[in-house]
N, C-alpha and C positions, 0 to 999 in steps of 0.2 A: 309287643311281641319280642321275644328274646332274639338277639342278633347272633345266630349260630353260623359260624363259618368253619370251613375246613381248609387246611393249608398243607402243602408239601414243600419242604425246603430243598432247593436245588443250588447248584453252583457251576459256574464255568471254570474249569480247571485249566490253567495256562502253564505250559512248560516253555521257558524262554532262555535265551543266552544270558550268562552271568553278566552283571553290570559292575563296574568298578566302584560306583558310588550310587547309593540308593536314596531316593527322596520320595515322599508321598506325592501322588498325582491324583487330584480330585476333579471330576467332571462337574459342570454346572447342571442344573435341573433339566434343561432341554437336551443337553448332550447325553445325560444318563438315561433319559426317557427314550431317546432315539436308539441308543445302543440296546436297551432292553427290548425295544420293538423288533430290532434285527434278530436278537436271540429268540424271541417268541416266534418269529417267522421260520427260523430254522427248526424249532421243535415241531411246529405245525406241519412240516413236511411229513413227519412220521405220526404225529398225534394231532389231527385237525381239531379235535374237541377242545384243545387249549384256547381256541379263539373265543370260546364261551366263558372263559375264566379271566381273572385279573392277574397281573404281574406287578410285583413291587420289588425294587432292588436298589442297590447303592452304586453310585458312580465312582467306585474305588475298588482296588484289588488288595488282597491281604495274604499274609503267610498263614500256613496251616495252624500254627500255634495260636493265632488270634481267633481262629474259627472254633477249633476243638478245645473247648473249655467247659468247666461246670456250668450248666444252665444255658450253654450256647448263647452268650449275651447278644451277639449281633443278630442272630435269627429271632431271638426273643423280642428285640426292639422292632424288627420288621413286622412281627405278628401284632405287637401293640399298635403300631401305626395302621396296619391293615384293618383293625377293629374300628378305627376312626374313619377311614376312607371308604370302606365297603359296607354295604348293608345287605344281609341275606334275604330280607323280604322285598327288596327292590334292587336286586343285584345288577350291576353294570360291569362289563368286562373292561375295566380301565387298565391302562399301563402307567404306573407311577414310578418315575425315576427320582431318586433322592440325590441331590447334588448340592454343591456349595460354590460360591465365588470367592470365598475367604480361604485362609490357610488351614482352617479346621471346621469340622461339623459342629453344630450345636449339641448333637448327641455324642457324648464323648466316646462311646463304644465304637462309633464309626470312624474315629481317627486312627489312621494306620500306625502301627508300631514297626519301626524299621529294624532290620537285622544287622548285626555286626559282621555276619558272614554272608557269603554269596549263595542265597537260596534261590534256585531256579524254578521253583514251583510256587505259583500263587493262585488265588481264588477270587472270583467275583461272586458274592452271594446274592441270591434272589429267591423269592417265594411266590408260588402259585396259590392264588386265593379263590375259593369256591364256596357256594352255598353248601351247607351240610345236608347232602342227600345221597341217594343210592348211586346216582350217576357219578358223583364226586368220589365216592368210595371205590368204585370200579376203576376210575381214571387213575387214582393214586396207586392202586395195586398194580395196574399196568405199567406205570412209570417205574415203580420199585422193582418190578421183575425184569424189565428189559431196556430201560433208558440207556444204561451204561454201554450196551452193545450197539446202539444205533446213532447216538447224537455226537458223532465226531464232526468237528467244525473245520471248514476250509474256505478258501475264496474270499469274498468281500468281508465277511465278519472278522476274519483274521486280520485283514488289512485295516479294518476299523479299529480293532483292539491295538494293533501295532502303533497306529497313529495316536490313539487316545491316551495310551499309557506309556508311550515312548519305549516300546519293547522290540526285541527281535524274536518273535514267537516261533517255536519249533513244532509244538503240538497244542491243540485245544480240543476239549470235549465238554459235554454237559453231563453231570452226574447228580444223583440224589445225595442228601447229607449222609445217609447210611453208607452209600458207596464211598464217600469221602472219609468216613471213619475207617472203613475197610482199607483204604489206601494208606492212611496213617499207620494202621496196625501192621500192614505188610512192610512198611519202612522199618518199624521197630523190630519185626521178626528177622528181617534181612541183616540187621546188625546184632542179632542175638539177644534181643530184649523182649521176647514174646511175653514173659511173665510180667514185665512192666506194663504192657498194654492191659493185661487182666486187672491190675491195680488201678490204672488210670480210668479204665472203663467203669469200674465200680464207683469211682469218685464222680466222674462226669455224669453218669446216669443215676447217681444216688442209690446204688444198690446196697445190699447187706454187707456185713463184715467180710473182709477177704484178707487172706494171708498168703504171701508167696516168698520163696527164697529164689533169688536170681541166680543165673549161672555163674555170676561173679562172686557169690557168697553173701551179697547184701540181702537183708531181710526187710520186707515191707508189710505193714499191717494197717489196712484201712479200717479205722475204728469209728466210722460214721461221722466224725467231726473233722478229722484230719488223718493224714498218713503218718504213722510212726515209722521212721526210717532208721533201722539199726545198722551201725557200722562197727567194725572192730577197732578199738583204740590201737595206735601204733605199737604200744608196749606189749600187747598180747597177740599181735597179728600172726606171727609165725606159728604159735601154738594153736590159735583159733582156726586158722585157715590152712592147716597142714594137708587137708585133702584137696586143695585147689592148686593148680599149676600156674601160679602168677606171683610176681613180686609185689611188694607193698606199693611201689610207685605206680604200677598198672592199676592196682586196686584203688588207690587214691584218685587217679585220673578218672576212673569209672564213677567214683563217688561224685566228683565235680560234674561230670556229664549228666548224671541222674538228677542232681540238684538243679542244674541248668534247665533241664526239661520240665521239672516241676514248676520252676519260676516262670518259664515262658508260657506254660499252659495254665497258670494260675491255680495249680493244685495245692491246697493247703497241706503243709507237712511240718514235721519237727524231727530233726536229726538227733539220734541218741548214740553217743560213742560208748560202747559197752566195754567194761573192764574185766568181765568174767569170761574166760575162753570157753568154759563149759556151755555157755549159752548157745554157742554156734555148733555144738556137738549133738549128734543124734537127731531125732525127728523133731521138727518145729511144730508147735501147736499154738492156738489162740491163747490158751491158759498160760503157756510159757511166755508168750509175748507180753501178755498183760502183767504177769508177775515181774517182768523186767522193768516195765513202766513204773510199777509200784516201788521197786527197790531203787530206781533212779530218783524218784521224787523224794524218798526218805534220805537219800545221800546228799541232797541239795541243802 
């Protein structure tokens, strides 16, 4: 009989005080399982049906850029492990914490990437595992529609997280992965990069071709295998960007920020410095973007 399981990916979102120095902190298997048990109890206050399902999660916390990547590698690995540990035709509501007593996990995707800057938002990822049935479908829809409004954490679970991960936590809540994507999108929108999220979303969810011109004048074209990232060469900047109120230094700094985001989120991209100022004039189209790629290749 086919082992058909349903899952919903959740996360504990932690806002904490900035730390001067960051180092990965990993819990062992027992510690991770106990923490996951506490998280499950908190969810059960609002959704008692979760006691009928399994939980699988990692004894580590991560920055958003390591979670929100093409294919969501951390959650993909959790799902692969769940297929081994759970059986739909003989389902048992286990709580499985993944931990290590070493300096690294055997699964490389679970090893934390540290930031060079003080990021005060981190995430503990975990997955709810269920048999694939009508009840599971209803439970998933319920969590997707209202979990973010209810599962604010305080008290003992905050103390447990403070102690486990050596943090000074200010806020904690449980959200779905879809909510987490929305949180990241709102962060980009707040700094004027709404169009960038449209491109990143197309890459992460493997959507169809997408073309956007950012408010800074940068052009991005998701061409299904990578993002073509068009920038104006310094020698043509003044003419190409005459409609934009920014100097070249600001433009170059934005270029660096965008490349940094792509690298952090493992977005495949290639930067093209365009020498033709007319490329940036008028309405941009997929055909125009493709033609620039062709002319760039011919010039090499």
